[in-house]
DRENSEDO-617217 format. One record per residue: x, z, y of N, C-alpha, C in turn; residue in three letters. Coordinates in steps of 0.05 Angstrom, whole numbers, padded with zeros to 5 digits, always signed. Example, Ala and Ser with C-alpha at 12.3 -4.5 7.8 and 13.67 -1.06 7.14 Angstrom:
! residues 2
+00264+00156-00114+00246+00156-00090+00264+00156-00066ala/+00257+00142-00045+00273+00143-00021+00258+00157+00001ser/
END
This chain:
! residues 227
-00355-00262-01797-00373-00270-01791-00383-00282-01764met/-00392-00302-01760-00396-00319-01732-00427-00327-01724leu/-00433-00323-01705-00458-00336-01696-00458-00356-01675leu/-00473-00378-01683-00477-00403-01667-00504-00396-01655phe/-00500-00405-01635-00532-00402-01616-00539-00429-01611val/-00563-00439-01608-00577-00464-01594-00595-00452-01572gly/-00590-00470-01553-00602-00460-01529-00630-00485-01526leu/-00649-00475-01518-00674-00485-01511-00694-00475-01510gly/-00720-00483-01508-00745-00470-01499-00762-00476-01521asn/-00775-00455-01534-00796-00455-01558-00820-00474-01550pro/-00829-00478-01575-00861-00493-01577-00851-00526-01580gly/-00876-00533-01589-00874-00560-01590-00876-00581-01565thr/-00883-00572-01545-00885-00583-01520-00851-00587-01508lys/-00837-00570-01520-00803-00577-01505-00790-00589-01524tyr/-00803-00593-01556-00780-00596-01574-00763-00616-01571ala/-00771-00645-01564-00750-00667-01550-00744-00665-01519lys/-00744-00645-01509-00735-00644-01483-00698-00650-01483asn/-00689-00659-01459-00663-00659-01463-00650-00630-01463arg/-00662-00608-01454-00657-00586-01452-00659-00571-01476his/-00666-00579-01495-00668-00571-01520-00651-00580-01546asn/-00631-00595-01530-00608-00612-01553-00593-00590-01570ile/-00590-00562-01552-00574-00540-01567-00593-00531-01597gly/-00620-00529-01592-00640-00527-01613-00628-00550-01638phe/-00632-00574-01628-00623-00598-01643-00601-00595-01658met/-00582-00593-01646-00557-00584-01656-00559-00562-01684ala/-00569-00544-01682-00570-00525-01700-00589-00520-01726leu/-00611-00541-01719-00633-00554-01736-00614-00570-01757asp/-00596-00586-01743-00579-00614-01762-00561-00592-01776arg/-00547-00570-01770-00528-00562-01782-00541-00540-01806ile/-00563-00527-01800-00579-00513-01819-00588-00537-01843ala/-00592-00558-01831-00608-00578-01859-00581-00595-01872glu/-00557-00603-01859-00541-00608-01876-00517-00591-01890asp/-00524-00570-01885-00511-00552-01901-00524-00524-01913his/-00548-00531-01921-00562-00521-01939-00567-00486-01932gly/-00574-00487-01905-00578-00459-01896-00602-00452-01904phe/-00607-00418-01907-00626-00402-01916-00649-00412-01895gly/-00679-00401-01898-00703-00412-01878-00694-00388-01861pro/-00716-00403-01836-00712-00390-01811-00730-00361-01812trp/-00722-00342-01801-00730-00318-01802-00735-00307-01765lys/-00762-00297-01765-00760-00288-01733-00750-00257-01735gln/-00727-00259-01717-00712-00236-01714-00695-00239-01687lys/-00694-00211-01675-00673-00216-01649-00692-00230-01630phe/-00716-00234-01623-00730-00255-01607-00727-00275-01608gln/-00718-00288-01634-00714-00313-01637-00712-00329-01666gly/-00709-00347-01671-00703-00353-01701-00678-00351-01713glu/-00669-00341-01738-00648-00344-01748-00649-00349-01776leu/-00623-00362-01785-00620-00361-01809-00587-00359-01823cys/-00581-00358-01844-00559-00353-01851-00545-00375-01872glu/-00522-00377-01869-00506-00397-01892-00481-00395-01885gly/-00467-00417-01900-00430-00420-01901-00432-00440-01892arg/-00406-00443-01878-00391-00466-01867-00363-00469-01873leu/-00358-00488-01892-00324-00475-01901-00320-00450-01913gly/-00303-00433-01908-00302-00411-01918-00313-00385-01900gly/-00329-00397-01879-00345-00375-01862-00373-00369-01868glu/-00375-00348-01860-00408-00337-01868-00415-00346-01829lys/-00440-00354-01833-00447-00359-01799-00473-00360-01803val/-00486-00347-01783-00514-00342-01769-00518-00369-01747leu/-00542-00376-01758-00549-00392-01732-00577-00376-01717leu/-00577-00380-01689-00601-00367-01678-00609-00387-01650leu/-00631-00387-01654-00644-00406-01627-00669-00383-01619lys/-00659-00374-01594-00671-00356-01574-00696-00366-01574pro/-00721-00350-01573-00748-00356-01569-00760-00338-01546leu/-00743-00336-01533-00742-00322-01501-00751-00342-01480thr/-00749-00364-01480-00748-00385-01459-00719-00383-01450phe/-00708-00409-01438-00682-00411-01432-00672-00392-01413met/-00686-00386-01394-00676-00365-01372-00676-00336-01375asn/-00677-00330-01410-00679-00299-01417-00663-00304-01444leu/-00643-00324-01447-00630-00330-01476-00613-00304-01483ser/-00602-00295-01456-00582-00277-01468-00591-00250-01480gly/-00618-00241-01475-00627-00224-01486-00626-00219-01517gln/-00636-00247-01531-00634-00249-01554-00604-00251-01567ser/-00590-00266-01552-00560-00266-01563-00548-00240-01565val/-00554-00223-01544-00538-00199-01538-00549-00175-01565gly/-00574-00183-01570-00583-00157-01583-00576-00166-01618glu/-00574-00196-01621-00558-00204-01645-00528-00196-01647ala/-00518-00200-01625-00485-00193-01628-00480-00163-01630met/-00500-00146-01623-00498-00115-01622-00509-00103-01645arg/-00529-00121-01661-00533-00114-01688-00512-00117-01709phe/-00498-00141-01706-00481-00149-01724-00451-00140-01720tyr/-00447-00126-01697-00426-00111-01689-00400-00132-01680lys/-00413-00155-01670-00397-00181-01669-00384-00175-01636leu/-00364-00198-01630-00353-00195-01610-00360-00221-01588thr/-00360-00226-01560-00365-00243-01553-00348-00272-01556pro/-00327-00265-01576-00309-00289-01592-00319-00301-01612gln/-00333-00283-01621-00347-00293-01649-00370-00311-01645asp/-00382-00319-01626-00403-00324-01614-00394-00357-01602ile/-00411-00379-01610-00404-00402-01601-00436-00409-01588thr/-00441-00423-01567-00459-00434-01559-00462-00465-01552val/-00485-00476-01562-00497-00504-01560-00515-00510-01539phe/-00503-00521-01523-00525-00526-01497-00514-00555-01483his/-00540-00563-01470-00540-00589-01454-00517-00583-01430asp/-00508-00608-01427-00487-00609-01402-00489-00634-01381glu/-00502-00632-01363-00511-00646-01343-00483-00666-01335leu/-00460-00647-01332-00437-00664-01318-00420-00678-01344asp/-00429-00688-01364-00412-00701-01387-00439-00724-01395leu/-00425-00753-01395-00441-00770-01398-00456-00766-01427ala/-00485-00780-01430-00495-00776-01450-00483-00783-01478pro/-00483-00770-01498-00471-00766-01521-00442-00759-01525gly/-00426-00751-01506-00399-00739-01504-00405-00713-01508lys/-00381-00699-01527-00384-00669-01535-00351-00656-01520ala/-00351-00631-01516-00327-00609-01501-00331-00584-01522arg/-00309-00581-01527-00310-00552-01534-00295-00534-01512val/-00308-00505-01505-00297-00495-01480-00298-00467-01491lys/-00282-00448-01490-00281-00416-01489-00276-00406-01458met/-00298-00394-01455-00298-00377-01431-00307-00398-01409gly/-00302-00379-01383-00310-00396-01355-00340-00389-01348gly/-00343-00402-01325-00368-00399-01315-00388-00414-01324gly/-00418-00410-01311-00439-00417-01327-00450-00448-01305his/-00436-00453-01286-00443-00478-01274-00477-00485-01266ala/-00478-00458-01261-00514-00460-01256-00533-00463-01281gly/-00529-00467-01298-00541-00474-01329-00553-00440-01328his/-00578-00440-01331-00597-00419-01333-00593-00404-01360asn/-00594-00412-01382-00584-00405-01403-00557-00390-01409gly/-00538-00403-01396-00508-00393-01397-00508-00365-01373leu/-00526-00370-01358-00526-00351-01341-00533-00327-01349arg/-00558-00326-01362-00568-00307-01376-00550-00289-01402ser/-00532-00306-01420-00512-00297-01433-00496-00279-01420ile/-00488-00298-01395-00466-00283-01379-00472-00255-01376his/-00498-00251-01368-00508-00218-01359-00510-00204-01382gln/-00510-00211-01406-00519-00191-01430-00489-00190-01450his/-00476-00213-01450-00448-00209-01461-00423-00211-01448ile/-00424-00224-01419-00393-00234-01411-00397-00263-01418gly/-00366-00272-01398-00368-00303-01401-00351-00307-01430glu/-00339-00293-01439-00316-00293-01463-00326-00308-01489gln/-00344-00319-01489-00355-00335-01518-00347-00371-01512tyr/-00348-00377-01543-00344-00406-01539-00368-00427-01532gln/-00369-00448-01523-00388-00465-01514-00385-00494-01525arg/-00404-00505-01535-00406-00533-01551-00417-00547-01526val/-00411-00561-01500-00426-00577-01481-00429-00603-01495arg/-00463-00613-01494-00475-00633-01499-00478-00655-01478leu/-00466-00672-01474-00474-00689-01458-00501-00701-01455gly/-00514-00693-01429-00545-00707-01430-00539-00727-01410ile/-00519-00728-01391-00521-00745-01359-00535-00729-01341gly/-00529-00738-01323-00541-00732-01292-00562-00749-01281his/-00586-00734-01273-00609-00755-01257-00595-00769-01232pro/-00577-00756-01217-00557-00765-01198-00563-00751-01173gly/-00587-00739-01170-00587-00722-01145-00600-00696-01151arg/-00588-00676-01142-00593-00645-01146-00624-00636-01153lys/-00633-00648-01136-00665-00639-01128-00685-00650-01161glu/-00669-00673-01170-00678-00683-01190-00675-00667-01222leu/-00655-00647-01223-00643-00636-01245-00664-00624-01261val/-00685-00607-01247-00702-00589-01262-00723-00607-01278ala/-00729-00629-01260-00751-00645-01284-00736-00665-01300his/-00709-00669-01294-00692-00687-01308-00695-00670-01340tyr/-00682-00644-01339-00680-00632-01365-00700-00626-01377val/-00720-00625-01374-00747-00617-01382-00762-00643-01393leu/-00754-00666-01385-00762-00692-01395-00754-00693-01427gln/-00770-00713-01433-00758-00716-01470-00733-00746-01466asp/-00723-00737-01485-00700-00764-01489-00716-00785-01492phe/-00702-00804-01473-00719-00836-01475-00713-00847-01502ala/-00729-00862-01511-00728-00885-01532-00697-00893-01529arg/-00692-00904-01515-00664-00919-01512-00644-00895-01515ala/-00650-00874-01519-00629-00855-01532-00626-00843-01561asp/-00646-00850-01570-00648-00845-01598-00625-00857-01619ala/-00610-00869-01614-00590-00879-01635-00564-00865-01627glu/-00561-00863-01602-00533-00845-01595-00541-00817-01602trp/-00564-00803-01600-00568-00777-01601-00569-00772-01632leu/-00576-00791-01648-00576-00784-01679-00546-00788-01689asp/-00535-00806-01675-00504-00802-01694-00489-00778-01677asp/-00497-00771-01653-00483-00748-01643-00493-00720-01664leu/-00519-00720-01675-00529-00697-01689-00513-00695-01711met/-00511-00721-01725-00497-00723-01748-00466-00726-01744arg/-00452-00730-01727-00429-00717-01721-00426-00689-01716gly/-00444-00673-01709-00443-00640-01707-00447-00636-01735ile/-00462-00648-01751-00466-00633-01776-00438-00641-01798gly/-00430-00666-01792-00408-00664-01806-00385-00649-01796asp/-00384-00642-01774-00355-00625-01758-00365-00597-01760gly/-00383-00589-01766-00394-00559-01761-00374-00538-01779ala/-00366-00547-01807-00342-00527-01819-00321-00526-01804pro/-00308-00555-01792-00283-00549-01782-00289-00525-01756asp/-00307-00535-01739-00317-00517-01714-00318-00487-01727leu/-00325-00472-01745-00330-00453-01761-00299-00444-01765ala/-00282-00458-01771-00258-00447-01782-00235-00460-01758glu/-00244-00457-01739-00231-00458-01712-00210-00484-01713gly/-00218-00503-01720-00210-00532-01718-00212-00549-01693arg/-00220-00549-01674-00239-00561-01654-00232-00589-01650lys/-00209-00596-01653-00207-00627-01655-00215-00639-01673asp/-00213-00629-01702-00231-00641-01723-00254-00643-01715arg/-00264-00621-01704-00299-00623-01701-00307-00647-01682phe/-00292-00647-01659-00295-00669-01645-00290-00697-01653leu/-00273-00698-01671-00265-00722-01684-00289-00734-01695asn/-00301-00716-01710-00320-00719-01729-00346-00729-01716ala/-00347-00720-01688-00369-00733-01670-00359-00762-01666ile/-00337-00759-01655-00320-00791-01649-00331-00813-01663ala/-00326-00804-01694-00328-00824-01712-00353-00835-01715gln/-00374-00816-01710-00396-00823-01714-00412-00836-01695arg/-00397-00833-01669-00406-00845-01641-00393-00877-01641met/-00370-00879-01644-00358-00901-01650-00345-00903-01680ala/-00359-00916-01698-00342-00916-01721-00320-00935-01723pro/-00299-00923-01734-00273-00942-01737-00276-00972-01749ala/-00264-00986-01738-00263-01021-01746-00241-01023-01763lys/-00242-01037-01791-00223-01048-01802-00194-01053-01798pro/-00175-01037-01817-00150-01038-01806-00140-01063-01796ala/-00142-01080-01815-00127-01107-01812-00149-01137-01825asn/-00165-01137-01805-00189-01158-01805-00175-01187-01815pro/-00181-01194-01835-00172-01226-01834-00180-01243-01817lys/-00158-01257-01807-00157-01280-01791-00186-01299-01795pro/-00196-01312-01782-00211-01328-01787-00197-01354-01790lys/-00209-01367-01809-00194-01399-01814-00210-01417-01796thr/-00190-01431-01783-00201-01456-01768-00208-01479-01784gln/-00234-01482-01788-00239-01513-01803-00231-01535-01786glu/-00221-01553-01800-00211-01583-01789-00230-01599-01783lys/-00230-01613-01757-00257-01627-01751-00256-01652-01770pro/-00282-01659-01781-00286-01678-01801-00277-01707-01787ala/-00261-01719-01801-00250-01745-01798-00272-01772-01798glu/-00270-01786-01779-00294-01802-01770-00288-01831-01797lys/-00301-01833-01808-00305-01855-01831-00298-01879-01816pro/-00272-01897-01835-00269-01912-01827-00287-01939-01830val/-00295-01956-01812-00313-01976-01810-00299-02002-01823glu/-00314-02011-01847-00298-02040-01865-00299-02058-01843pro/-00281-02077-01839-00285-02103-01820-00302-02122-01824pro/-00317-02128-01804-00343-02150-01806-00334-02173-01817ala/-00352-02183-01840-00347-02202-01854-00350-02233-01833lys/-00329-02250-01839-00323-02271-01827-00342-02292-01840asp/-00360-02300-01817-00381-02321-01826-00374-02348-01813thr/-00352-02361-01808-00340-02384-01797-00345-02400-01818arg/-00348-02427-01810-00345-02446-01826-00310-02455-01830ser/-00306-02473-01852-00270-02477-01850-00265-02488-01830ala/-00280-02510-01820-00276-02526-01793-00271-02510-01769ile/-00295-02490-01765-00298-02475-01743-00271-02455-01745gln/-00259-02445-01767-00234-02430-01766-00210-02449-01757lys/-00208-02472-01764-00187-02491-01757-00190-02497-01729leu/-00209-02502-01719-00212-02507-01690-00204-02479-01681val/-00215-02461-01680-00206-02432-01672-00180-02428-01669asp/-00169-02439-01691-00137-02429-01696-00113-02445-01672lys/-00131-02468-01668-00113-02486-01651-00120-02477-01618phe/-00135-02467-01608-00144-02457-01583-00128-02451-01572arg/
END
């Protein structure tokens, strides 16, 4: 059994925030793979289903981001899981928008949701880092992550979510490269292998104009001949 955790803040006020991309990822997986209904459990929302050959629990902590670890730790202990059985989907400032990376263990890099999870289960869990870009200055980060995605982000965000849905079974079965490839294919669809070269059209030939009719008299022709 595996536990996939999506990080975000509860409530419609935050639903479209950049900080809630982890919630969005889990919603997409649940929808694409026919997971059961969401239930209130472990201070969060939980649903169950299968990805490939694995039974997977999806958990969205409702404790607000800074206390996400409370919900994750409670679920982990109840199901007797280890940190290695847990994958956390979260927003990543240090990746360009639409980029995704998979990482096992490591620091929290100042992310408050990861910081809380570290406090409750340690750092040896897997993360799916979902790029949202950086506002450019550190003092702008708090405001930036709590803003909704811009309209201009809609297309790549939808492609990213589709890719996560496509690749989720591979992620559950430990095929990280295939998971990331599924995302890459959605973000930049493959071009046809051997596109037919365009045939160049020949320029149209100019029509040949018939010679002008000679209207000279016989005498004029004779005169012109001996000039």
